[in-house]
C-alpha atoms as an extended CHARMM CRD file, in Angstrom:
* protein
*
       256  EXT
         1         1  MET       CA             -0.0710000000        0.3840000000       -0.1350000000  PROA      1               0.0000000000
         2         2  MET       CA              1.3400000000        3.5640000000       -0.9530000000  PROA      2               0.0000000000
         3         3  HSD       CA              1.9130000000        6.0710000000        1.6530000000  PROA      3               0.0000000000
         4         4  ARG       CA              1.2810000000       10.0680000000        0.6020000000  PROA      4               0.0000000000
         5         5  PRO       CA              4.8100000000       11.6450000000        2.1230000000  PROA      5               0.0000000000
         6         6  LEU       CA              4.5140000000       13.4210000000        5.1230000000  PROA      6               0.0000000000
         7         7  SER       CA              4.0300000000       17.3560000000        4.8470000000  PROA      7               0.0000000000
         8         8  LEU       CA              6.3500000000       19.7780000000        6.5480000000  PROA      8               0.0000000000
         9         9  ALA       CA              3.9440000000       20.1780000000        9.2690000000  PROA      9               0.0000000000
        10        10  GLU       CA              3.8790000000       16.5810000000        9.6750000000  PROA      10              0.0000000000
        11        11  THR       CA              7.3460000000       16.0780000000        9.5760000000  PROA      11              0.0000000000
        12        12  ILE       CA              7.9320000000       18.7130000000       12.3250000000  PROA      12              0.0000000000
        13        13  GLY       CA              5.1980000000       18.4120000000       14.2180000000  PROA      13              0.0000000000
        14        14  LEU       CA              5.2750000000       14.5290000000       14.9940000000  PROA      14              0.0000000000
        15        15  PRO       CA              8.5300000000       14.1500000000       16.9910000000  PROA      15              0.0000000000
        16        16  VAL       CA              7.4310000000       16.9270000000       18.7180000000  PROA      16              0.0000000000
        17        17  ILE       CA              4.2480000000       15.4510000000       19.5590000000  PROA      17              0.0000000000
        18        18  GLY       CA              6.2700000000       11.7650000000       19.9020000000  PROA      18              0.0000000000
        19        19  ALA       CA              8.8110000000       13.8880000000       22.3360000000  PROA      19              0.0000000000
        20        20  LEU       CA              5.8530000000       15.4430000000       24.0490000000  PROA      20              0.0000000000
        21        21  SER       CA              3.9570000000       11.9490000000       24.9510000000  PROA      21              0.0000000000
        22        22  LEU       CA              7.0910000000       10.4940000000       26.4590000000  PROA      22              0.0000000000
        23        23  LEU       CA              7.7810000000       12.8520000000       28.5180000000  PROA      23              0.0000000000
        24        24  LEU       CA              4.3180000000       13.3810000000       29.8180000000  PROA      24              0.0000000000
        25        25  ALA       CA              4.2260000000        9.3250000000       30.3480000000  PROA      25              0.0000000000
        26        26  TRP       CA              7.4670000000       10.2910000000       32.4780000000  PROA      26              0.0000000000
        27        27  GLN       CA              5.9050000000       12.9230000000       34.3010000000  PROA      27              0.0000000000
        28        28  TRP       CA              3.2220000000       10.4380000000       35.3270000000  PROA      28              0.0000000000
        29        29  LEU       CA              4.3150000000        6.9720000000       35.5020000000  PROA      29              0.0000000000
        30        30  VAL       CA              7.7920000000        8.1050000000       38.0770000000  PROA      30              0.0000000000
        31        31  PRO       CA              5.0380000000        9.3410000000       40.8750000000  PROA      31              0.0000000000
        32        32  ALA       CA              2.3290000000        6.8210000000       40.0590000000  PROA      32              0.0000000000
        33        33  LEU       CA              5.2170000000        4.2050000000       40.4140000000  PROA      33              0.0000000000
        34        34  GLY       CA              6.3120000000        5.1950000000       43.5150000000  PROA      34              0.0000000000
        35        35  ILE       CA             10.0430000000        5.8690000000       42.4590000000  PROA      35              0.0000000000
        36        36  PRO       CA             11.7970000000        8.1270000000       44.4980000000  PROA      36              0.0000000000
        37        37  ALA       CA             12.8010000000       11.5180000000       43.2400000000  PROA      37              0.0000000000
        38        38  TYR       CA             16.6220000000       10.7090000000       44.5710000000  PROA      38              0.0000000000
        39        39  ILE       CA             16.7760000000        8.1180000000       42.0370000000  PROA      39              0.0000000000
        40        40  VAL       CA             14.1750000000        9.2430000000       38.8350000000  PROA      40              0.0000000000
        41        41  PRO       CA             12.9200000000       13.0160000000       38.7730000000  PROA      41              0.0000000000
        42        42  THR       CA             10.6660000000       14.3270000000       36.8340000000  PROA      42              0.0000000000
        43        43  PRO       CA             11.3110000000       16.3800000000       33.7300000000  PROA      43              0.0000000000
        44        44  LEU       CA              9.6020000000       18.9860000000       35.2360000000  PROA      44              0.0000000000
        45        45  ALA       CA             11.9990000000       18.2460000000       38.3510000000  PROA      45              0.0000000000
        46        46  ILE       CA             14.9070000000       18.4990000000       35.9240000000  PROA      46              0.0000000000
        47        47  LEU       CA             13.6950000000       21.4540000000       33.9380000000  PROA      47              0.0000000000
        48        48  ARG       CA             13.6790000000       23.3320000000       37.4210000000  PROA      48              0.0000000000
        49        49  THR       CA             17.1630000000       22.3260000000       38.1120000000  PROA      49              0.0000000000
        50        50  LEU       CA             18.2040000000       23.5350000000       34.5980000000  PROA      50              0.0000000000
        51        51  GLY       CA             16.7970000000       26.9310000000       35.3370000000  PROA      51              0.0000000000
        52        52  ILE       CA             18.2230000000       27.4950000000       39.0560000000  PROA      52              0.0000000000
        53        53  GLU       CA             21.5450000000       25.6280000000       38.4210000000  PROA      53              0.0000000000
        54        54  TRP       CA             22.3180000000       27.0190000000       34.7430000000  PROA      54              0.0000000000
        55        55  ARG       CA             25.2660000000       28.9880000000       35.6630000000  PROA      55              0.0000000000
        56        56  PHE       CA             26.8560000000       26.1350000000       37.3830000000  PROA      56              0.0000000000
        57        57  LEU       CA             26.2420000000       23.8820000000       34.5650000000  PROA      57              0.0000000000
        58        58  LEU       CA             26.9970000000       26.2990000000       31.7710000000  PROA      58              0.0000000000
        59        59  SER       CA             30.5070000000       27.1210000000       33.9530000000  PROA      59              0.0000000000
        60        60  ASN       CA             31.4590000000       23.0320000000       33.3700000000  PROA      60              0.0000000000
        61        61  ALA       CA             29.8630000000       22.7000000000       29.9420000000  PROA      61              0.0000000000
        62        62  ILE       CA             32.1970000000       25.3580000000       28.3490000000  PROA      62              0.0000000000
        63        63  PRO       CA             35.5150000000       22.9820000000       28.7540000000  PROA      63              0.0000000000
        64        64  THR       CA             33.5800000000       20.0880000000       27.9330000000  PROA      64              0.0000000000
        65        65  TRP       CA             32.2860000000       22.0550000000       24.6090000000  PROA      65              0.0000000000
        66        66  GLY       CA             36.1650000000       23.1960000000       24.4330000000  PROA      66              0.0000000000
        67        67  GLU       CA             37.4970000000       19.5330000000       24.4240000000  PROA      67              0.0000000000
        68        68  ALA       CA             34.8050000000       17.8020000000       21.9320000000  PROA      68              0.0000000000
        69        69  GLY       CA             35.1980000000       21.0440000000       19.4120000000  PROA      69              0.0000000000
        70        70  LEU       CA             39.1800000000       20.5100000000       19.0550000000  PROA      70              0.0000000000
        71        71  GLY       CA             39.0860000000       16.4200000000       19.6780000000  PROA      71              0.0000000000
        72        72  PHE       CA             36.7110000000       16.7730000000       16.4480000000  PROA      72              0.0000000000
        73        73  LEU       CA             38.7590000000       19.0390000000       14.3920000000  PROA      73              0.0000000000
        74        74  LEU       CA             41.7660000000       16.9830000000       15.5170000000  PROA      74              0.0000000000
        75        75  GLY       CA             40.7040000000       13.5430000000       15.0770000000  PROA      75              0.0000000000
        76        76  ASN       CA             38.8420000000       13.7970000000       11.7460000000  PROA      76              0.0000000000
        77        77  SER       CA             41.7020000000       16.1080000000       10.1820000000  PROA      77              0.0000000000
        78        78  LEU       CA             44.1540000000       13.7150000000       10.7210000000  PROA      78              0.0000000000
        79        79  ALA       CA             41.6120000000       11.2350000000        9.4090000000  PROA      79              0.0000000000
        80        80  VAL       CA             41.4770000000       12.8850000000        6.5060000000  PROA      80              0.0000000000
        81        81  ILE       CA             45.2990000000       13.2190000000        6.0700000000  PROA      81              0.0000000000
        82        82  MET       CA             45.7790000000        9.6610000000        6.4270000000  PROA      82              0.0000000000
        83        83  ALA       CA             42.6520000000        8.7070000000        4.1610000000  PROA      83              0.0000000000
        84        84  ILE       CA             44.4020000000       10.3850000000        1.1470000000  PROA      84              0.0000000000
        85        85  ALA       CA             47.8320000000        8.9100000000        1.7410000000  PROA      85              0.0000000000
        86        86  PHE       CA             46.1550000000        5.2740000000        2.0200000000  PROA      86              0.0000000000
        87        87  VAL       CA             44.6170000000        6.0960000000       -1.6040000000  PROA      87              0.0000000000
        88        88  TYR       CA             47.9590000000        7.4590000000       -3.1050000000  PROA      88              0.0000000000
        89        89  ASN       CA             50.0490000000        4.8640000000       -1.4890000000  PROA      89              0.0000000000
        90        90  PRO       CA             48.6930000000        1.5060000000       -1.2480000000  PROA      90              0.0000000000
        91        91  ARG       CA             51.7350000000        0.0820000000        0.1900000000  PROA      91              0.0000000000
        92        92  LEU       CA             50.9630000000        2.4340000000        3.1600000000  PROA      92              0.0000000000
        93        93  GLN       CA             47.1600000000        1.3460000000        3.3290000000  PROA      93              0.0000000000
        94        94  ALA       CA             48.5090000000       -2.3230000000        3.2890000000  PROA      94              0.0000000000
        95        95  ALA       CA             51.2870000000       -1.6270000000        5.8960000000  PROA      95              0.0000000000
        96        96  TYR       CA             49.4870000000        0.4990000000        8.6960000000  PROA      96              0.0000000000
        97        97  PHE       CA             45.3270000000        0.1070000000        8.0460000000  PROA      97              0.0000000000
        98        98  PRO       CA             45.5920000000       -3.1890000000        9.9060000000  PROA      98              0.0000000000
        99        99  VAL       CA             46.9750000000       -1.1860000000       12.7550000000  PROA      99              0.0000000000
       100       100  VAL       CA             44.5920000000        1.3470000000       12.6900000000  PROA      100             0.0000000000
       101       101  LEU       CA             41.9420000000       -1.2400000000       12.7620000000  PROA      101             0.0000000000
       102       102  LEU       CA             43.3740000000       -3.0950000000       15.5360000000  PROA      102             0.0000000000
       103       103  PHE       CA             43.7860000000       -0.0080000000       17.4810000000  PROA      103             0.0000000000
       104       104  ASN       CA             40.2970000000        0.5950000000       17.0540000000  PROA      104             0.0000000000
       105       105  THR       CA             39.1780000000       -2.5010000000       18.6520000000  PROA      105             0.0000000000
       106       106  ILE       CA             40.3620000000       -1.2710000000       21.8710000000  PROA      106             0.0000000000
       107       107  PRO       CA             37.1530000000        0.5580000000       23.8310000000  PROA      107             0.0000000000
       108       108  VAL       CA             37.6520000000        4.1210000000       24.6390000000  PROA      108             0.0000000000
       109       109  LEU       CA             36.8740000000        3.1190000000       28.3510000000  PROA      109             0.0000000000
       110       110  ALA       CA             40.0550000000        1.0510000000       28.7330000000  PROA      110             0.0000000000
       111       111  LEU       CA             42.4000000000        3.5320000000       26.3470000000  PROA      111             0.0000000000
       112       112  ALA       CA             41.2320000000        6.2530000000       28.7100000000  PROA      112             0.0000000000
       113       113  PRO       CA             42.9840000000        5.7210000000       31.8690000000  PROA      113             0.0000000000
       114       114  ILE       CA             46.0960000000        4.8280000000       29.6260000000  PROA      114             0.0000000000
       115       115  ILE       CA             45.4140000000        8.4210000000       28.1600000000  PROA      115             0.0000000000
       116       116  ILE       CA             45.0190000000       10.0960000000       31.2710000000  PROA      116             0.0000000000
       117       117  LEU       CA             48.0610000000        8.3080000000       32.9990000000  PROA      117             0.0000000000
       118       118  ILE       CA             50.3590000000        9.6570000000       29.9670000000  PROA      118             0.0000000000
       119       119  PHE       CA             49.2290000000       12.7210000000       29.4810000000  PROA      119             0.0000000000
       120       120  GLY       CA             48.2280000000       14.0360000000       32.8850000000  PROA      120             0.0000000000
       121       121  LEU       CA             44.7220000000       15.5830000000       34.4650000000  PROA      121             0.0000000000
       122       122  GLY       CA             44.2030000000       18.9710000000       32.0000000000  PROA      122             0.0000000000
       123       123  MET       CA             42.9030000000       19.5030000000       28.8870000000  PROA      123             0.0000000000
       124       124  LEU       CA             45.1730000000       17.7530000000       26.3590000000  PROA      124             0.0000000000
       125       125  PRO       CA             44.0610000000       13.8550000000       27.1520000000  PROA      125             0.0000000000
       126       126  LYS       CA             40.7250000000       14.6690000000       26.5940000000  PROA      126             0.0000000000
       127       127  VAL       CA             41.1490000000       16.1490000000       23.6580000000  PROA      127             0.0000000000
       128       128  ILE       CA             43.2600000000       12.8790000000       22.3240000000  PROA      128             0.0000000000
       129       129  ILE       CA             40.4150000000       10.6470000000       23.5010000000  PROA      129             0.0000000000
       130       130  ALA       CA             37.2990000000       12.5950000000       21.8680000000  PROA      130             0.0000000000
       131       131  ALA       CA             39.6660000000       12.7460000000       18.2340000000  PROA      131             0.0000000000
       132       132  LEU       CA             40.1750000000        8.8090000000       19.0100000000  PROA      132             0.0000000000
       133       133  ILE       CA             36.7570000000        8.4670000000       18.8400000000  PROA      133             0.0000000000
       134       134  CYS       CA             35.9660000000       10.4560000000       15.5820000000  PROA      134             0.0000000000
       135       135  PHE       CA             39.0080000000        9.3590000000       14.2450000000  PROA      135             0.0000000000
       136       136  PHE       CA             38.3880000000        5.7980000000       12.5800000000  PROA      136             0.0000000000
       137       137  PRO       CA             34.7400000000        6.0650000000       10.6330000000  PROA      137             0.0000000000
       138       138  THR       CA             36.3640000000        9.0210000000        9.1080000000  PROA      138             0.0000000000
       139       139  LEU       CA             38.9880000000        7.2000000000        7.9220000000  PROA      139             0.0000000000
       140       140  VAL       CA             36.8080000000        4.4560000000        6.3530000000  PROA      140             0.0000000000
       141       141  ASN       CA             34.5390000000        6.8850000000        4.7260000000  PROA      141             0.0000000000
       142       142  THR       CA             36.5660000000        9.0300000000        3.3620000000  PROA      142             0.0000000000
       143       143  ALA       CA             39.4570000000        6.0550000000        2.2180000000  PROA      143             0.0000000000
       144       144  ARG       CA             36.1240000000        4.1910000000        0.6940000000  PROA      144             0.0000000000
       145       145  GLY       CA             34.9490000000        8.1120000000       -1.0990000000  PROA      145             0.0000000000
       146       146  LEU       CA             38.4240000000        8.6440000000       -2.4250000000  PROA      146             0.0000000000
       147       147  ASN       CA             38.0900000000        5.4540000000       -4.5440000000  PROA      147             0.0000000000
       148       148  LEU       CA             34.6730000000        5.9560000000       -5.8860000000  PROA      148             0.0000000000
       149       149  ALA       CA             36.4760000000        7.4590000000       -8.7740000000  PROA      149             0.0000000000
       150       150  THR       CA             36.2880000000        4.6730000000      -11.7180000000  PROA      150             0.0000000000
       151       151  ALA       CA             39.2440000000        3.7250000000      -13.8010000000  PROA      151             0.0000000000
       152       152  SER       CA             37.3720000000        5.6000000000      -16.9710000000  PROA      152             0.0000000000
       153       153  GLU       CA             36.8620000000        8.8310000000      -15.2140000000  PROA      153             0.0000000000
       154       154  LEU       CA             40.5560000000        8.7180000000      -14.1850000000  PROA      154             0.0000000000
       155       155  ASP       CA             41.7640000000        7.7580000000      -17.6570000000  PROA      155             0.0000000000
       156       156  LEU       CA             40.0960000000       10.9240000000      -18.9590000000  PROA      156             0.0000000000
       157       157  MET       CA             41.2100000000       12.8910000000      -16.5700000000  PROA      157             0.0000000000
       158       158  HSD       CA             44.5870000000       11.7370000000      -17.4850000000  PROA      158             0.0000000000
       159       159  VAL       CA             43.5740000000       12.4580000000      -21.3790000000  PROA      159             0.0000000000
       160       160  LEU       CA             42.6330000000       15.9380000000      -20.1500000000  PROA      160             0.0000000000
       161       161  SER       CA             46.2140000000       16.4810000000      -18.8580000000  PROA      161             0.0000000000
       162       162  ALA       CA             44.6250000000       16.8590000000      -15.2710000000  PROA      162             0.0000000000
       163       163  SER       CA             47.2000000000       16.9500000000      -12.2850000000  PROA      163             0.0000000000
       164       164  GLY       CA             47.2880000000       14.7540000000       -9.5050000000  PROA      164             0.0000000000
       165       165  TRP       CA             45.7820000000       17.8600000000       -7.5360000000  PROA      165             0.0000000000
       166       166  GLU       CA             43.3870000000       18.8610000000      -10.1880000000  PROA      166             0.0000000000
       167       167  THR       CA             42.1650000000       14.6530000000      -10.1710000000  PROA      167             0.0000000000
       168       168  PHE       CA             42.0560000000       14.9990000000       -6.8920000000  PROA      168             0.0000000000
       169       169  TRP       CA             40.1940000000       18.2880000000       -6.2700000000  PROA      169             0.0000000000
       170       170  ARG       CA             37.6660000000       18.0930000000       -9.6380000000  PROA      170             0.0000000000
       171       171  LEU       CA             37.0230000000       14.2020000000       -9.2820000000  PROA      171             0.0000000000
       172       172  ARG       CA             37.9830000000       12.2280000000       -6.0640000000  PROA      172             0.0000000000
       173       173  ALA       CA             37.3560000000       15.1030000000       -3.2200000000  PROA      173             0.0000000000
       174       174  PRO       CA             34.1400000000       15.6710000000       -4.4910000000  PROA      174             0.0000000000
       175       175  ARG       CA             32.5940000000       12.1960000000       -5.0300000000  PROA      175             0.0000000000
       176       176  SER       CA             34.2320000000       11.4610000000       -1.4860000000  PROA      176             0.0000000000
       177       177  ALA       CA             32.2180000000       14.7170000000        0.2500000000  PROA      177             0.0000000000
       178       178  PRO       CA             28.6030000000       12.5410000000        1.1770000000  PROA      178             0.0000000000
       179       179  LEU       CA             31.0330000000       10.0620000000        2.8850000000  PROA      179             0.0000000000
       180       180  LEU       CA             32.8380000000       12.7970000000        4.8860000000  PROA      180             0.0000000000
       181       181  PHE       CA             30.1450000000       14.5110000000        5.7930000000  PROA      181             0.0000000000
       182       182  ALA       CA             28.3520000000       11.4700000000        6.8930000000  PROA      182             0.0000000000
       183       183  SER       CA             31.2950000000       11.0900000000        8.8380000000  PROA      183             0.0000000000
       184       184  LEU       CA             31.3350000000       14.4120000000       10.2850000000  PROA      184             0.0000000000
       185       185  ARG       CA             27.6900000000       14.0070000000       11.7060000000  PROA      185             0.0000000000
       186       186  ILE       CA             28.3520000000       10.9650000000       13.1990000000  PROA      186             0.0000000000
       187       187  SER       CA             31.5540000000       12.8980000000       15.1440000000  PROA      187             0.0000000000
       188       188  ALA       CA             29.8230000000       15.9450000000       16.0860000000  PROA      188             0.0000000000
       189       189  THR       CA             27.7470000000       13.6540000000       18.4070000000  PROA      189             0.0000000000
       190       190  THR       CA             30.8450000000       11.1100000000       19.0340000000  PROA      190             0.0000000000
       191       191  CYS       CA             32.8990000000       13.8140000000       20.0150000000  PROA      191             0.0000000000
       192       192  VAL       CA             30.7560000000       15.1120000000       22.9470000000  PROA      192             0.0000000000
       193       193  ILE       CA             30.9290000000       11.1990000000       24.2780000000  PROA      193             0.0000000000
       194       194  GLY       CA             34.6790000000       11.4770000000       24.1980000000  PROA      194             0.0000000000
       195       195  ALA       CA             35.1320000000       14.2520000000       25.9300000000  PROA      195             0.0000000000
       196       196  ILE       CA             32.8680000000       13.0930000000       28.6880000000  PROA      196             0.0000000000
       197       197  VAL       CA             34.6390000000        9.7870000000       28.8940000000  PROA      197             0.0000000000
       198       198  GLY       CA             37.6780000000       11.2840000000       29.5970000000  PROA      198             0.0000000000
       199       199  GLU       CA             36.1160000000       13.7480000000       32.2780000000  PROA      199             0.0000000000
       200       200  TRP       CA             34.9800000000       10.7330000000       33.8540000000  PROA      200             0.0000000000
       201       201  ILE       CA             38.3770000000        9.3740000000       34.6370000000  PROA      201             0.0000000000
       202       202  GLY       CA             40.3180000000       12.2480000000       35.7710000000  PROA      202             0.0000000000
       203       203  SER       CA             38.5130000000       15.9210000000       35.8170000000  PROA      203             0.0000000000
       204       204  ASN       CA             37.3260000000       18.0310000000       38.2130000000  PROA      204             0.0000000000
       205       205  GLN       CA             35.3100000000       19.9770000000       35.7300000000  PROA      205             0.0000000000
       206       206  GLY       CA             32.8810000000       19.1070000000       32.9420000000  PROA      206             0.0000000000
       207       207  LEU       CA             30.1150000000       17.5270000000       32.2790000000  PROA      207             0.0000000000
       208       208  GLY       CA             31.8510000000       14.2590000000       32.9950000000  PROA      208             0.0000000000
       209       209  ALA       CA             33.1340000000       15.1690000000       36.2910000000  PROA      209             0.0000000000
       210       210  VAL       CA             29.4860000000       16.8740000000       37.2090000000  PROA      210             0.0000000000
       211       211  ILE       CA             27.8170000000       13.3760000000       36.2770000000  PROA      211             0.0000000000
       212       212  ILE       CA             30.3700000000       11.3570000000       38.3450000000  PROA      212             0.0000000000
       213       213  GLN       CA             30.0310000000       13.7800000000       41.3480000000  PROA      213             0.0000000000
       214       214  SER       CA             26.1020000000       13.9480000000       40.9850000000  PROA      214             0.0000000000
       215       215  THR       CA             25.7710000000       10.3140000000       40.7530000000  PROA      215             0.0000000000
       216       216  PHE       CA             27.8500000000        9.5650000000       43.7200000000  PROA      216             0.0000000000
       217       217  ASN       CA             26.2120000000       12.4930000000       45.8700000000  PROA      217             0.0000000000
       218       218  TYR       CA             22.6560000000       10.6670000000       44.9030000000  PROA      218             0.0000000000
       219       219  GLN       CA             22.3670000000       14.4000000000       43.0110000000  PROA      219             0.0000000000
       220       220  ALA       CA             19.6710000000       12.8080000000       40.3840000000  PROA      220             0.0000000000
       221       221  GLU       CA             17.9210000000       16.3230000000       39.4820000000  PROA      221             0.0000000000
       222       222  ARG       CA             21.5720000000       17.5100000000       38.4730000000  PROA      222             0.0000000000
       223       223  LEU       CA             22.7300000000       14.4810000000       36.9940000000  PROA      223             0.0000000000
       224       224  PHE       CA             19.8760000000       14.0910000000       35.0230000000  PROA      224             0.0000000000
       225       225  ALA       CA             20.5120000000       18.1850000000       33.8370000000  PROA      225             0.0000000000
       226       226  ALA       CA             23.9400000000       17.2000000000       32.8370000000  PROA      226             0.0000000000
       227       227  VAL       CA             22.8070000000       14.3210000000       30.8510000000  PROA      227             0.0000000000
       228       228  VAL       CA             20.1210000000       16.5250000000       29.0770000000  PROA      228             0.0000000000
       229       229  LEU       CA             23.0210000000       19.3070000000       28.6490000000  PROA      229             0.0000000000
       230       230  ALA       CA             25.1340000000       17.0330000000       27.0600000000  PROA      230             0.0000000000
       231       231  SER       CA             22.5260000000       15.4130000000       24.6220000000  PROA      231             0.0000000000
       232       232  PHE       CA             21.6570000000       19.3800000000       23.4560000000  PROA      232             0.0000000000
       233       233  SER       CA             25.6590000000       19.7990000000       23.0250000000  PROA      233             0.0000000000
       234       234  GLY       CA             25.6930000000       16.8460000000       20.9420000000  PROA      234             0.0000000000
       235       235  ILE       CA             23.0980000000       18.1420000000       18.5340000000  PROA      235             0.0000000000
       236       236  VAL       CA             24.1140000000       21.8110000000       18.3620000000  PROA      236             0.0000000000
       237       237  PHE       CA             27.6230000000       20.0030000000       17.3140000000  PROA      237             0.0000000000
       238       238  PHE       CA             25.2710000000       17.8820000000       14.6320000000  PROA      238             0.0000000000
       239       239  ALA       CA             23.1400000000       20.9380000000       13.4110000000  PROA      239             0.0000000000
       240       240  VAL       CA             26.2630000000       22.8560000000       12.7260000000  PROA      240             0.0000000000
       241       241  VAL       CA             27.6780000000       19.9100000000       10.8930000000  PROA      241             0.0000000000
       242       242  ALA       CA             24.6560000000       19.6330000000        8.9480000000  PROA      242             0.0000000000
       243       243  GLN       CA             24.4420000000       23.2800000000        7.8050000000  PROA      243             0.0000000000
       244       244  ILE       CA             28.1290000000       23.1500000000        6.7940000000  PROA      244             0.0000000000
       245       245  GLU       CA             27.5710000000       20.6020000000        4.4700000000  PROA      245             0.0000000000
       246       246  ARG       CA             24.0500000000       22.4520000000        3.1690000000  PROA      246             0.0000000000
       247       247  ILE       CA             26.2360000000       25.3720000000        2.3050000000  PROA      247             0.0000000000
       248       248  PHE       CA             28.7340000000       22.8990000000        0.6140000000  PROA      248             0.0000000000
       249       249  ARG       CA             26.3280000000       21.6090000000       -1.2870000000  PROA      249             0.0000000000
       250       250  ARG       CA             24.5300000000       24.6300000000       -2.7080000000  PROA      250             0.0000000000
       251       251  LEU       CA             28.1560000000       26.1090000000       -3.7470000000  PROA      251             0.0000000000
       252       252  GLN       CA             28.8260000000       22.8420000000       -5.7940000000  PROA      252             0.0000000000
       253       253  PRO       CA             28.2220000000       23.0760000000       -9.7030000000  PROA      253             0.0000000000
       254       254  GLY       CA             25.2860000000       22.5830000000      -10.5020000000  PROA      254             0.0000000000
       255       255  GLN       CA             23.4080000000       22.8420000000       -7.3820000000  PROA      255             0.0000000000
       256       256  SER       CA             20.4920000000       25.3960000000       -6.3980000000  PROA      256             0.0000000000
């Protein structure tokens, strides 16, 4: 059975209705089931905490945003550079891609204490952890995208006497852009996770530190408020990357 496509109002309104229905159910079920507020607070209690403690939460969110943003830039930049090197040097890829793959199998929670031990408790280890969690998906997708150019297209560029850089910028790079931006959208959320994991292991500031401290002190409302703010941070990062992608597509020839 064919269904008509959703209208703009439905596309925007239905997710809002879905989210509100879940929040209303949460607001009603917590007291109805007798769940203590120090374990699971209601959405209104979390919203009240966000309003009362916004200065405290914001002061801890700023370091997390900085760590996540720098980790995003570092991890994705290194991934793109390595992907280009792999595409243009198959022997390099054969030698080092299995090493990168093996390294990626190590859980970030296992790597984080080692990185903290080596680099200390400052900002740098959190940036490194955020970069590591962004690195592998971007490397794989960018390398795959750069290889999407067919042999006939590469031959055509050769016939047209295109240089290596011209072939890269006019053929390989545009082909890889959709996969690259797909990875960047994922990294926009995972970089926040990486920064928070680093703060869990060793930090006295940041949303990760707030989450850990609130957990041990049974400050459930502050804990949930910090989680909500962390989630919102990932959404904002994602939206920024999506907007950059839209601008990039409009600048491409033939795009309106």
